[in-house]
C-alpha positions, 0 to 999 in steps of 0.5 A: 086197191085190188077188186074182191069177191061176193064172199068179202062182200058179203062179210062186209055186211055181216061183220061190222066195220068191214068193207071191201076195198073195190068190187068189179062186175062184168059190164057189156059194151055200153057200160051196162051190167052184163045181165041180159045173159041168164042161165037155165035153171033146174033141179035135180033130185038126188037121195035125201036132197033136191039140187038146184043148178043153173046151165050155161052155153053149149059144148062140153060139160064143165061142172063147177063145184062151189067151195063152202057156203058158196053157191052157183050164183057166184059163177054169174060172171065166170059162166058167161065168159066160158059159155061159147065153149062150155056147157057150164053147169054151176050148182048150189050144193046139199045144205046151201041156198036153194039145194034143200035137205029132204028132212032135218039139216045133215052134217056135211059128208065128202062122199055124198057130196060128190055122189050129188056132183056125179049125179049132175054129170049122169043127168046133164052130161055126156058121161063125164065132165070137166069139173072146176072147183074152188076152196071147199068145191075142190076137196069135193072135187078131189073125192069125185075124181078119186071114187068116180075117175071115168066121169071126170075128164080133168080136175081143176081143184083152185085153192083148196084147203087141204090141211091134212097134207101139210107136213105139219098140220097142227097149226091149222087144224088149231085155227080150225078148230078155234073157229069152231068154238068162235062160231059156237060161242060168239056167233056167225059173225065173230066166226066169219069175221075171224076167217075173213081176216085170216084169209085177208078177204076183207079190210076193216079199215075203210069204214062201212060199205057204200055199194052200188051193185045190181040185183043179181049180185046182191041177191047172191051175196044175200043167199052166201051171207045166208049159208055162213051158219051151216057152213061153220056148224056142219061143213067147215070142219069135215072139208078142211080136214078131208084128206084126199086120195093121193095114191089114187088120184095119181095113180091114173085118170084123171088128170088133176091141175092144182090152181093157186091165186097170184094174190095168195101168196103168203097165205095159209091156203096157198100153202095147202094147195102147194102141199097137194100138188106137192103130194100129187108131183104136178105144177100149179097153175096160176090164176089172177086174183085171191081165194074169190079170183074167179069173180074179181077177174072173170075174164082172164081166170075163164081164159087160163081155165080153158087154156088148162083144159085144153092142154089136155 
């Protein structure tokens, strides 16, 4: 059975009766978990929030934008693989994990999220960066590329939920609204079970989870699961219903590449990603795995990502 990512593992804990098929974590030559490479952590003050980030390696800056409830921790293995070629900067988007608001919780705003990404590029890069965004993070990356084109060398948008680019988005919009209503009426666990089931990210037939994973990974999915409610209440609909500025993105720099997981074929997220590729007039790049392929297949995913950026 295929390995799955930390979000699916978190779903196994949050949703009773679900369990992951298998989980793969990077190991060193001795068979020990490869946790010795540690990032340099820091914070950046931005208007209305403080952003937590982790920086790995040296080289041209590669900004990694998490999706939905994710944070920097889900990219640890990917960053380790890429650290010999890039200065990889992964961060917790405002409202998630270690990036608190200054005051009251605010709804997710795509422009503000892209402003945050631009601020990180200014503070930690040399005026521009390669950008990898996954899921809702790809939507943020598309906003960033449209509004700050001079800051983005190339954008890899991995499985963005570009609902509004579908020929007929009515069914997808109805699902999003039903997910939100499930959250309001039945709570986080029920809504996340609905979400993971629709995206084939968990398997409810194998009984309760029996996992032996390193502390770093466990801490990550504990944080991520703690972000589910903010995402459901304030982030899911803005991210899913954001319509990228396709005409602006097609008009010039930066180059935008759409990535789709090989195991996502037939799922709604693949259809949405193909709709973006069609709108931009580009051929999508196939990555290993599904929506969380960057976790489960970090080595192969990193190589394709690097080859894509190198093709500029």
